[in-house]
C-alpha positions in Angstrom: -6.1 24.8 -5.7 -7.3 23.8 -2.3 -4.1 21.8 -1.9 -2.1 25.0 -2.4 -4.2 27.1 -0.1 -3.7 24.6 2.8 0.0 25.2 2.7 -0.6 28.8 4.0 -2.9 27.8 6.9 -1.9 27.5 10.6 0.6 24.6 11.4 -0.8 21.4 12.7 -1.0 20.7 16.4 -2.5 22.5 19.5 -2.7 26.3 19.4 0.2 28.2 21.2 -0.6 29.1 24.8 1.1 30.5 27.9 4.2 28.7 29.1 3.6 25.8 31.6 4.7 26.0 35.2 4.6 28.7 37.8 6.1 32.1 36.9 9.6 33.0 38.2 9.6 33.9 41.9 6.3 32.0 42.7 6.2 29.9 45.8 7.2 26.2 45.4 4.5 23.6 45.2 4.8 21.4 48.4 3.6 18.4 46.4 6.7 18.4 44.3 9.3 15.8 45.3 12.7 16.8 46.9 14.6 16.2 43.7 12.4 18.7 41.9 13.0 21.5 44.4 15.6 24.1 43.4 18.9 23.6 45.3 20.5 26.5 47.2 24.0 27.5 46.0 26.9 26.3 48.1 27.8 29.9 49.1 24.3 30.4 50.7 25.0 28.1 53.7 23.8 29.3 57.0 26.0 29.8 60.1 26.6 26.9 62.5 23.8 26.7 65.1 24.4 24.3 68.1 21.7 21.9 69.0 21.9 22.8 72.7 22.7 26.1 74.5 24.0 29.1 72.5 27.6 29.6 71.8 29.5 31.8 74.2 30.6 35.2 73.0 34.3 36.2 72.7 33.9 38.8 75.4 32.4 36.3 77.9 35.2 33.9 77.2 37.8 36.6 77.8 36.2 37.6 81.1 36.3 34.0 82.3 39.9 33.6 81.3 40.9 36.8 83.1 39.3 35.6 86.3 41.3 32.3 86.0 44.5 34.3 85.4 43.9 36.5 88.4 43.6 33.4 90.6 47.1 32.4 89.6 48.7 35.8 90.5 49.2 35.1 94.2 51.3 32.0 93.4 53.3 33.9 90.9 53.9 36.7 93.4 55.0 34.2 96.0 57.5 32.7 93.6 58.7 36.2 92.7 59.3 37.1 96.3 61.2 33.8 96.8 63.3 34.5 93.8 64.3 37.9 95.2 65.2 36.4 98.6 67.3 33.8 97.0 69.5 36.5 95.5 70.3 38.0 98.9 73.5 37.2 100.8 73.5 34.6 103.6 73.0 30.9 103.2 69.8 30.8 105.3 68.1 33.7 103.4 69.1 32.1 100.1 67.8 28.7 101.2 64.5 30.2 102.4 64.2 32.2 99.2 64.6 29.0 97.1 62.1 27.2 99.2 59.5 30.0 98.8 60.2 30.0 95.1 59.6 26.3 94.8 56.4 26.6 96.9 55.1 29.4 94.7 55.7 27.5 91.4 54.4 24.2 92.7 51.2 26.0 93.8 51.0 27.8 90.5 51.2 24.6 88.4 49.1 22.6 90.8 46.3 25.1 90.9 46.4 25.5 87.1 46.2 21.7 86.5 43.4 21.3 89.0 41.4 24.3 87.6 41.9 23.8 83.8 42.4 20.1 83.5 40.8 18.2 86.4 37.9 20.5 87.2 37.2 21.6 83.7 37.5 18.2 82.2 35.1 16.7 84.8 32.5 19.5 84.9 33.1 21.7 81.9 33.9 24.7 84.1 36.9 26.4 85.4 36.3 28.8 88.3 36.3 31.7 85.8 33.9 30.0 83.4 31.6 29.2 86.3 31.5 32.8 87.4 30.6 34.1 83.9 28.2 31.2 83.1 29.9 29.4 80.2 30.9 25.8 79.8 33.3 23.7 77.8 31.6 20.8 76.0 32.2 18.4 73.2 31.2 19.6 69.7 29.5 16.3 68.9 28.4 14.7 72.2 27.0 11.2 72.3 23.3 11.1 71.6 22.5 9.9 75.1 24.7 12.3 76.9 23.5 15.8 76.0 26.2 18.5 76.3 28.9 16.1 77.4 32.1 17.1 79.2 35.4 16.2 77.7 37.3 14.5 80.5 40.7 15.4 82.0 43.0 13.9 79.3 41.3 15.9 76.5 41.2 19.0 78.7 44.9 18.7 79.3 45.6 18.3 75.6 43.5 21.3 74.9 45.6 23.4 77.3 48.8 22.3 75.6 47.4 23.2 72.2 46.7 26.7 73.4 50.4 27.2 72.5 49.1 27.5 68.9 46.5 30.0 70.0 49.2 32.1 71.7 51.2 32.5 68.4 50.7 36.2 67.7 47.4 35.8 69.6 45.7 34.8 66.3 44.1 31.7 67.8 42.6 33.5 70.7 41.1 36.1 68.4 39.8 33.5 66.0 36.4 33.1 67.8 35.6 36.7 66.8 34.8 35.7 63.2 34.6 31.9 63.4 31.0 30.5 62.9 31.6 28.1 65.8 33.5 30.6 67.9 36.4 28.2 68.3 40.0 28.7 69.0 42.6 26.6 67.2 42.8 24.3 70.2 39.0 23.9 70.2 39.0 22.9 66.5 41.8 20.3 67.0 40.1 18.6 70.0 36.5 19.1 68.9 35.2 21.4 71.7 32.8 24.3 72.0 32.2 26.9 74.7 28.5 27.4 75.3 26.4 29.6 77.6 25.2 27.5 80.5 25.2 29.0 84.0 26.8 26.8 86.7 23.6 26.5 88.7 22.0 24.7 85.7 24.7 22.1 85.4 
């Protein structure tokens, strides 16, 4: 009889209790190993944050570019005046007009190369960038070189690649929504534009 009654008793083993472990939403135990911590989903990644100065805003970059463009206008106007004179009758006026045109275009190209390639490659600043306080640097500078400049050859390549940015202006607008605020040319050569006033360089 006792054998039969035991079949209706509680099951063997420890009595049931509350579930082990912290309740959902509780803070994580710092003593737990890295492999035991819950992993964030891939779509929850944070935006890119540079290790040095903050990234320059799109408006600030546009302001610097407009200053650099304005500095080229006198050479363009000289070339335009020379082109007009070269259309006039008379061999001397035509020759003078051609000479003025050549001088204007040589000055235009020479100043652009100096400002955007030589000066920017060596210091990180064009005249316009220096005025608005932004600087062109490598995205991943050497560990011993801080916010390193990119050099004239890479600066020249970047200027050529701006042709891609000019296609429907998409590349120039790309920094508006890009987490690194880069144009297509910046992405291809690995550069960033950061806020760093010229006096601090």
